[in-house]
C-alpha positions in Angstrom: 47.5 27.2 30.2 47.5 23.7 28.9 45.4 22.5 26.0 44.7 19.0 24.8 45.7 16.9 21.9 43.6 14.3 20.1 45.0 12.0 17.5 42.3 10.7 15.1 42.0 8.4 12.1 39.5 9.4 9.5 39.2 6.0 8.0 40.1 4.8 4.5 38.5 7.7 2.7 34.7 7.1 2.6 33.2 9.7 5.0 30.7 7.1 6.2 33.6 5.1 7.5 34.7 7.9 9.9 33.5 6.9 13.4 31.1 9.1 15.3 33.7 9.5 18.1 36.2 10.9 15.6 33.6 13.2 14.1 32.9 14.6 17.5 36.6 15.2 18.2 36.9 17.0 14.9 33.9 19.2 15.7 35.5 20.2 19.0 39.0 20.9 17.6 40.6 24.3 17.1 43.8 23.5 15.2 44.3 20.6 12.8 47.7 19.2 12.0 48.1 16.6 9.2 49.2 15.6 5.8 47.4 18.1 3.4 45.3 15.5 1.5 43.9 14.1 4.8 43.0 17.6 6.0 41.3 18.2 2.7 38.8 15.5 3.7 37.5 17.5 6.6 34.7 20.0 6.5 36.1 22.5 8.9 34.4 25.7 10.0 35.9 29.2 9.4 37.1 29.3 13.0 39.0 26.0 12.8 42.6 26.3 11.5 44.3 23.9 9.1 48.0 23.3 9.6 49.0 21.1 6.6 52.4 19.6 6.0 54.1 17.1 3.7 53.8 13.3 4.1 57.4 12.9 5.3 57.3 15.5 8.0 55.7 13.4 10.7 58.0 14.2 13.6 58.1 18.0 12.9 54.3 17.9 12.5 54.0 16.1 15.9 56.3 18.6 17.6 54.3 21.6 16.2 51.0 20.0 17.3 52.4 19.4 20.8 53.8 22.9 21.1 50.4 24.3 20.1 48.6 22.1 22.7 51.1 23.2 25.4 50.2 26.8 24.7 46.5 26.1 25.4 45.0 25.1 22.0 42.6 22.3 21.4 44.6 20.3 18.8 43.6 17.5 16.5 46.3 15.5 14.7 44.8 13.9 11.7 45.7 10.6 10.1 43.9 8.6 7.4 42.9 5.1 8.4 43.8 4.3 12.0 46.2 6.7 13.7 48.1 3.9 15.4 48.8 1.8 12.2 51.8 3.3 10.4 50.5 6.7 11.2 50.7 9.7 13.6 50.1 8.2 17.0 53.6 6.7 17.0 55.2 9.9 15.8 53.5 11.9 18.6 54.7 9.4 21.2 58.3 9.6 19.8 58.2 13.4 20.0 56.9 13.3 23.5 59.6 10.9 24.6 62.4 13.2 23.4 60.6 16.5 24.0 60.2 18.8 27.0 58.6 17.7 30.2 55.6 20.0 29.6 54.5 17.7 26.7 54.3 14.7 29.1 51.7 16.6 31.1 49.3 17.2 28.2 46.0 15.4 27.9 46.7 13.0 25.0 43.8 10.9 23.5 44.2 8.5 20.6 40.9 7.6 18.8 40.8 4.6 16.6 39.8 4.5 12.9 39.1 2.0 10.2 42.5 1.2 8.8 43.0 0.3 5.1 43.6 -3.4 5.5 40.2 -3.7 7.3 38.4 -1.9 4.5 40.1 -3.9 1.8 39.5 -7.2 3.7 35.8 -6.4 4.2 35.5 -5.6 0.4 37.0 -9.0 -0.4 35.2 -11.1 2.2 37.2 -12.4 5.2 40.9 -12.8 4.2 41.9 -11.8 7.7 39.7 -14.5 9.3 42.7 -16.3 10.7 46.2 -15.1 11.9 47.6 -12.2 9.9 50.2 -9.4 10.1 50.8 -6.0 8.5 54.1 -4.9 7.0 55.1 -1.6 5.5 57.3 -2.0 2.4 58.7 1.5 2.9 62.4 1.3 3.8 62.6 5.0 4.9 62.7 4.0 8.5 64.1 0.5 8.4 66.5 -1.4 6.1 65.2 -3.3 3.2 67.1 -6.4 4.3 64.9 -6.5 7.5 61.8 -6.3 5.3 62.9 -9.3 3.3 63.6 -11.3 6.4 60.1 -10.5 7.8 58.4 -11.4 4.5 60.1 -14.8 4.4 59.4 -15.5 8.1 55.7 -14.6 8.1 55.0 -16.4 4.8 56.7 -19.6 6.1 54.7 -19.2 9.4 51.4 -19.2 7.4 50.3 -15.7 8.2 48.1 -13.6 5.8 50.1 -10.5 5.0 48.7 -6.9 4.5 51.2 -4.7 2.8 51.2 -1.0 3.3 53.2 1.5 1.3 53.8 -1.1 -1.4 55.3 1.0 -4.1 56.3 4.6 -5.0 58.2 6.6 -7.6 61.3 6.3 -5.4 60.8 2.6 -4.8 59.4 1.1 -8.0 61.0 -2.3 -7.6 60.2 -3.3 -4.0 56.7 -4.8 -4.5 57.9 -7.0 -7.4 60.8 -8.2 -5.1 58.3 -8.9 -2.3 56.1 -11.0 -4.7 59.3 -12.9 -5.8 60.1 -13.7 -2.1 56.6 -14.8 -1.3 56.4 -17.1 -4.4 59.3 -19.0 -2.8 57.2 -19.9 0.2 53.6 -19.9 -1.0 51.6 -21.6 -3.8 51.3 -19.6 -7.0 47.5 -19.9 -6.6 47.5 -17.9 -3.3 45.0 -15.1 -3.6 46.4 -11.5 -3.8 44.0 -8.7 -3.2 44.7 -5.1 -4.5 42.5 -2.5 -2.8 42.7 1.3 -3.4 40.2 3.9 -2.4 37.8 1.2 -1.3 34.3 2.6 -0.8 35.0 5.7 -2.9 34.0 6.5 -6.5 37.6 5.9 -7.7 37.9 2.5 -6.1 40.2 0.0 -7.6 39.8 -3.6 -6.4 41.2 -6.8 -7.9 41.9 -10.4 -6.9 44.6 -12.3 -8.7 46.7 -15.4 -8.0 50.2 -14.8 -6.6 51.7 -16.3 -9.8 50.2 -13.4 -11.8 50.5 -10.6 -9.3 52.1 -7.5 -10.9 53.4 -4.4 -9.2 51.7 -2.3 -11.9 48.4 -2.9 -10.1 49.4 -0.9 -7.1 50.5 2.6 -6.0 51.4 4.1 -2.7 47.8 4.4 -1.7 47.0 0.7 -2.4 46.8 -1.9 0.4 47.8 -5.3 -0.9 46.7 -8.4 1.0 48.4 -11.7 0.3 46.6 -14.8 1.6 48.2 -17.8 3.3 48.3 -21.3 1.8 44.9 -21.9 3.5 43.2 -18.8 2.1 40.4 -19.8 -0.2 38.3 -18.2 -3.1 34.6 -18.8 -3.6 33.7 -18.0 -7.1 30.3 -16.4 -7.7 28.6 -16.0 -11.1 28.5 -12.4 -12.2 30.0 -11.1 -8.9 33.4 -10.6 -7.4 34.6 -13.7 -5.6 34.7 -14.1 -1.9 38.1 -14.5 -0.4 38.4 -15.9 3.1 40.9 -17.5 5.4 39.3 -20.4 7.4 39.1 -19.8 11.2 41.2 -22.9 11.8 44.1 -24.7 10.3 43.8 -28.4 9.2 40.1 -28.4 9.9 
């Protein structure tokens, strides 16, 4: 008997930002595999089973989910944000590529979600209104030297940058180093947006110039958006400013 596996993204944390399609998939699931805090966001029924694991166990989590689906279960692999952006969809694909032939025969569905950079950008205005990229500052799966090269390249190319996994207890220095690299290519007045738990009661949101950006304003759950040289700020009396990147360059 062969089951099915659905990979979902629950959004940035506010339940209202979970899509109806994902809600339906969760309602239909039997076994739920994911990082424990993400599973805690779900309101599961008594007949639905939680299979929590640690944040660094993506491949073993993917293999366990695929094994359960191959035995006939209706499996839901849960990510925060969007499952295809630094999340579980890639881990499941990696596991399938190196796993048994039976996994390739499973019905696999990836359902999109609202990723953190979109929630933070919407809160700020439209900083992603022109060309942009997303970079994870975690060097668990790639060398730091490669991250530095990419930061320099995209800053010089004029792209807005969304930074995921900007800082952790094991990596307290990397965000400060990233800001130093970006200051070599961008004006110190370039807007930097810090967004954490956007849309939730514990939201932290701030806009500062690159010259004053401090790693102390971020943690592992923060998404940091650094504008390009064209990104602008519209000040508004008594309200947060609007940050946007014009749709064209040199217009």
